[in-house]
N, C-alpha and C positions, 0 to 999 in steps of 0.2 A: 548198415549204420556203423559209424565209428565212434568209439568212446574211449576216453582216457581212463587209466587205472585209478587216478585220483577221484574221478566222478563215481566210479563203481564203489570206491571206498566210502565216499560221502553217502551214497545210497545204503551201504551196509551199516554205517554208523547210525543212520536215521532209523533203519528197521530194527536195530538192536541198541537203541539210545540209552546211554548212561552218562550222567554229568561228569565233567572233568574237573570243574571248579564248583564250590558249594553253591554259588549263586547262578549256575547255568540253568536256563529254562529249556524245556523240551521243545525242539523245533517242529514246526508244522510242515505239512506237505508243501505249502507255498514257499516256506523257507528253503526247503531242499531244492525245489525247482529254480528259485532265484540263485542259489549257490552254484548250480550247475550251468545256468544260462547267462549269468552276468559276471562281470569282472569287477568286484568290489573288495579289493584286498585291504585287510586291516593293517595297522602299523606293524604288528608282530609278523604278519605275512610278508610285508615289504622288507623288513629287516632280515627275515629268513632268506628271501630271494637274493638280497644283497650279499649275505654271508655265503650262500651257495656260489655266487659269481666270484667272490673273493677266493674261495677254495679252488674253483675251476681254474683261475688264473695264477694261483700260487705255485711256486716251485718247492720241491722237497727241501727240507732243512728247518732251521730254527727261525721263528717269527715272533716278534713282540706285538706287531700291529699288522692288520690287513685292512685294505680299503677297496671298496667297489660301489658303484651306483650312488655315490654321495654319502655313503655310510663308512664309519670307522669302527673297527673292532679291536679291542685291547685283549690280547690273549694272555692266559695265565702262565704261559711258558711251555717249553717242551718242543720237540721236533714234530713236524708234520710230514707224514709219509703217505703219499697219495698214489693211487694206481696210475700206470701209464695210459690206460684206456679210460677216457672220461667222456661223459655226456653222450652216451650211445643209445639210440632209439631202436625199438623192435616192434613188430606187429604180429598179432596172432588172431586166428579165426575160431570163434566159439558159436557154432550154429549160425544164426543170422546176425551176429554181432562181431565186428572186428574190434579188437582191443589193442591199444598202443600204450607204451610206457617208455620212459627215458631214465636210464640209470645214471647216477652220479659217477660211478666207476665200476670197472670190471677187471678182476684179477684172476685169471684162469677160469675156474668154475665157481667163483665167488662174486656175488654182486655186492658192491659197497654203496651205502646210502648215508648221506649226511642229513641230520635233522636238528632243528633248533627248537627249544622249548623253554618255558619259564620254570617248569618243574618236571623232574625225571620220573616217569611212570612206565616201567617196562611192559606191563600188561597192555597198555594202550597200543603199543606197537605189535606185540605178539598176537593180540586178538584181531588185528587188522588183516586185510586181504592183499595189501600191496606186495608184501614179500612173496606171497604165494604166486600171484600173477607174474612177478618179475622172474622168479625161478623157472616158471613154465615158459615164459616168452623167450628167455635167454638160455634155456636148457642148462641152467646152473644147478648146483647142489647145495650151496650155502648162501645165506643173505646176512650180511653184517651191517648193522647200524653204527654210526658214530654220532651219538646224541649229545649236542652241546647245549648247556644251559646259558641263556643270555640274561644279562642284567642291565637295564637302561642306566646309563651314566649321564647322559645329556641328550641334546637334540641330535638324532642320528648317530649316536655314539653308544656303544655297548661293551660291557665286559663279558668275556667268554671264558667259561670254566673248562677244565680238562674234559675231553669227551668220555662219555660212558659207552663202552663197547657192549653190544648185544648181538647175538647170532641165532638165527633160526635155520632149520635144515629141511631139505626135501623129504617127503614121505610118500608112500605108495599111492594114496588117494588124492594127491595134490591136484592133478589135472582135472579129475572129476569134480572136486570141490570148486575149482575155478569155473568150470563149465556150468555148474548149477547156479552159481552166483551171477554169471554173465546172462543166463537165461532169465533169471528174476529181474535183473536190471533192464534187459531188453523189453520185457513185459511192462515194466514201470514206464520206460521211455516212450513206448508206443502209445500209452494211455495218457501220459501227463506232460510230456515235453512238446513244445511247439515244433511244427514240422521243419522249420528252418534250422533247428538245432539237431536234426537227425544225423548231420555230418558235423561233428564238433571239431573245433580247432585243436590240433595236436600240439599243445603247449606244455 
């Protein structure tokens, strides 16, 4: 079975659910299965995907505006420094589960990841499993997020604040922690996911 790191993170959040916004409702098992097996992106997710694409295509230097996938992003200023190695995918085996993830950038032994959000909450990222799997999959030592706060200005137009930089580091038990979570996800998937999703698209 092949699983994306993002789906394992969705499973981890579901098993350790905490609200991000005051009006968030606790997701059901059906909600989790639907999230993993269907492609129903919200407007925030579509904007985030477009911003990732804009950064992927951008050249190093100063930018006031970036555009991609029909979206326009107004930057608050400053230079953009992006790693030369971008959009790199890796695979790893954890017992009966193959896990895949794609980094936004790789600089030496540091994974670089871009995130968009409406509100900066560092614990949300540090408590996740994405950075742990990516360090394990790419044999890296540090994981740095560039977290951009987006503010909707109009239809498909967003203001982008200066990025918050956040870094997590490899620790001795990291691989074992990934293996335990992968085993728990595999057990969940075998019980609750339709058989046709046992091989998930690596997107």
